NUDOSE-97354 format. One record per residue (C-alpha): residue number from 1; residue in three letters; x, y, z. Coordinates in steps of 0.02 Angstrom, whole numbers, always signed. Last residue first. Layout:
<rs>
<r nr="NUM" rest="Ala" u="X" v="Y" w="Z"/>
...
</rs>
This chain:
<rs>
<r nr="103" rest="Arg" u="-893" v="+1004" w="-593"/>
<r nr="102" rest="Ala" u="-764" v="+1021" w="-447"/>
<r nr="101" rest="Pro" u="-679" v="+858" w="-376"/>
<r nr="100" rest="Leu" u="-769" v="+787" w="-229"/>
<r nr="99" rest="Thr" u="-678" v="+804" w="-62"/>
<r nr="98" rest="Ser" u="-576" v="+654" w="-19"/>
<r nr="97" rest="Gly" u="-612" v="+497" w="+66"/>
<r nr="96" rest="Ile" u="-551" v="+344" w="+139"/>
<r nr="95" rest="Arg" u="-635" v="+225" w="+255"/>
<r nr="94" rest="Leu" u="-540" v="+80" w="+354"/>
<r nr="93" rest="Leu" u="-599" v="-70" w="+431"/>
<r nr="92" rest="Asn" u="-488" v="-190" w="+526"/>
<r nr="91" rest="Glu" u="-557" v="-371" w="+463"/>
<r nr="90" rest="Asp" u="-395" v="-461" w="+502"/>
<r nr="89" rest="Pro" u="-361" v="-475" w="+319"/>
<r nr="88" rest="Asp" u="-392" v="-286" w="+294"/>
<r nr="87" rest="Ala" u="-560" v="-211" w="+258"/>
<r nr="86" rest="Tyr" u="-554" v="-70" w="+139"/>
<r nr="85" rest="Gly" u="-684" v="+65" w="+114"/>
<r nr="84" rest="Phe" u="-717" v="+197" w="-14"/>
<r nr="83" rest="Glu" u="-759" v="+392" w="-19"/>
<r nr="82" rest="Arg" u="-794" v="+523" w="-139"/>
<r nr="81" rest="Leu" u="-853" v="+659" w="-27"/>
<r nr="80" rest="Gly" u="-988" v="+805" w="-46"/>
<r nr="79" rest="Tyr" u="-1117" v="+751" w="+109"/>
<r nr="78" rest="Pro" u="-1227" v="+667" w="-17"/>
<r nr="77" rest="Thr" u="-1094" v="+539" w="-55"/>
<r nr="76" rest="Asp" u="-988" v="+473" w="-206"/>
<r nr="75" rest="Ser" u="-938" v="+310" w="-219"/>
<r nr="74" rest="Pro" u="-765" v="+234" w="-230"/>
<r nr="73" rest="Pro" u="-754" v="+45" w="-252"/>
<r nr="72" rest="His" u="-748" v="-84" w="-99"/>
<r nr="71" rest="Leu" u="-582" v="-158" w="-70"/>
<r nr="70" rest="Arg" u="-569" v="-314" w="+36"/>
<r nr="69" rest="Gly" u="-407" v="-390" w="+113"/>
<r nr="68" rest="Glu" u="-243" v="-426" w="+38"/>
<r nr="67" rest="Val" u="-177" v="-277" w="-73"/>
<r nr="66" rest="Gly" u="-165" v="-299" w="-263"/>
<r nr="65" rest="Ala" u="-44" v="-162" w="-288"/>
<r nr="64" rest="Ala" u="-157" v="-112" w="-454"/>
<r nr="63" rest="Ser" u="-308" v="-107" w="-317"/>
<r nr="62" rest="Trp" u="-205" v="+4" w="-187"/>
<r nr="61" rest="Gln" u="-150" v="+123" w="-318"/>
<r nr="60" rest="Ala" u="-340" v="+142" w="-406"/>
<r nr="59" rest="Tyr" u="-412" v="+170" w="-227"/>
<r nr="58" rest="Leu" u="-273" v="+316" w="-194"/>
<r nr="57" rest="Ala" u="-308" v="+385" w="-359"/>
<r nr="56" rest="Gln" u="-505" v="+378" w="-323"/>
<r nr="55" rest="Ala" u="-465" v="+451" w="-151"/>
<r nr="54" rest="Asp" u="-389" v="+595" w="-208"/>
<r nr="53" rest="Asn" u="-320" v="+742" w="-74"/>
<r nr="52" rest="Val" u="-334" v="+607" w="+85"/>
<r nr="51" rest="Tyr" u="-460" v="+600" w="+226"/>
<r nr="50" rest="Leu" u="-430" v="+437" w="+323"/>
<r nr="49" rest="Tyr" u="-558" v="+367" w="+427"/>
<r nr="48" rest="Cys" u="-525" v="+240" w="+563"/>
<r nr="47" rest="Val" u="-671" v="+136" w="+615"/>
<r nr="46" rest="Ser" u="-780" v="+121" w="+753"/>
<r nr="45" rest="Thr" u="-951" v="+32" w="+754"/>
<r nr="44" rest="Asn" u="-892" v="-134" w="+829"/>
<r nr="43" rest="Thr" u="-1002" v="-295" w="+783"/>
<r nr="42" rest="Lys" u="-890" v="-370" w="+636"/>
<r nr="41" rest="Pro" u="-731" v="-306" w="+702"/>
<r nr="40" rest="Asp" u="-749" v="-392" w="+883"/>
<r nr="39" rest="Leu" u="-621" v="-291" w="+994"/>
<r nr="38" rest="Glu" u="-571" v="-360" w="+1160"/>
<r nr="37" rest="Ala" u="-406" v="-421" w="+1098"/>
<r nr="36" rest="Tyr" u="-359" v="-232" w="+1060"/>
<r nr="35" rest="Arg" u="-217" v="-195" w="+942"/>
<r nr="34" rest="Arg" u="-143" v="-14" w="+923"/>
<r nr="33" rest="Leu" u="-125" v="+74" w="+786"/>
<r nr="32" rest="His" u="-25" v="+245" w="+761"/>
<r nr="31" rest="Ile" u="-33" v="+340" w="+594"/>
<r nr="30" rest="Glu" u="+107" v="+450" w="+520"/>
<r nr="29" rest="Val" u="+86" v="+570" w="+369"/>
<r nr="28" rest="Ser" u="+250" v="+661" w="+309"/>
<r nr="27" rest="Gly" u="+282" v="+542" w="+181"/>
<r nr="26" rest="Trp" u="+187" v="+374" w="+218"/>
<r nr="25" rest="Lys" u="+205" v="+308" w="+386"/>
<r nr="24" rest="Val" u="+124" v="+159" w="+477"/>
<r nr="23" rest="Phe" u="+160" v="+142" w="+663"/>
<r nr="22" rest="Gly" u="+145" v="+7" w="+773"/>
<r nr="21" rest="Tyr" u="+73" v="-61" w="+946"/>
<r nr="20" rest="Val" u="+23" v="-240" w="+1011"/>
<r nr="19" rest="Pro" u="+158" v="-318" w="+908"/>
<r nr="18" rest="Asp" u="+174" v="-505" w="+862"/>
<r nr="17" rest="Met" u="+317" v="-548" w="+741"/>
<r nr="16" rest="Arg" u="+411" v="-389" w="+820"/>
<r nr="15" rest="Thr" u="+354" v="-469" w="+994"/>
<r nr="14" rest="Ser" u="+231" v="-408" w="+1120"/>
<r nr="13" rest="Val" u="+217" v="-419" w="+1314"/>
<r nr="12" rest="Asn" u="+386" v="-471" w="+1405"/>
<r nr="11" rest="Pro" u="+451" v="-317" w="+1321"/>
<r nr="10" rest="Glu" u="+366" v="-203" w="+1229"/>
<r nr="9" rest="Val" u="+415" v="-197" w="+1034"/>
<r nr="8" rest="Tyr" u="+344" v="-60" w="+952"/>
<r nr="7" rest="Ala" u="+326" v="-110" w="+773"/>
<r nr="6" rest="Asp" u="+377" v="-20" w="+608"/>
<r nr="5" rest="Val" u="+291" v="-16" w="+438"/>
<r nr="4" rest="Glu" u="+328" v="+119" w="+296"/>
<r nr="3" rest="Phe" u="+167" v="+132" w="+190"/>
<r nr="2" rest="Gly" u="+156" v="+121" w="+8"/>
<r nr="1" rest="Met" u="-6" v="+3" w="-3"/>
</rs>
């Protein structure tokens, strides 16, 4: 997906292969992620929303890269954004959106 990935290893709690906290970076953007065993992604209503410059272009890039998980095609919303969804192989949900281009 183009991100640099790094894991935080907490002694006696996690390992590099099984971290509980990590960082993903893309240029100047950095997202910190934490794993919670209690989270049920099928019933939890919380997601991570990424607001980007061009959701359509990012969707095309991720599609071409053949990312694992499920990509849902972009659609235009009534509130003026073009959005798509991505569920990773562990069913973590990301919603990605950008302002609709001027017509």
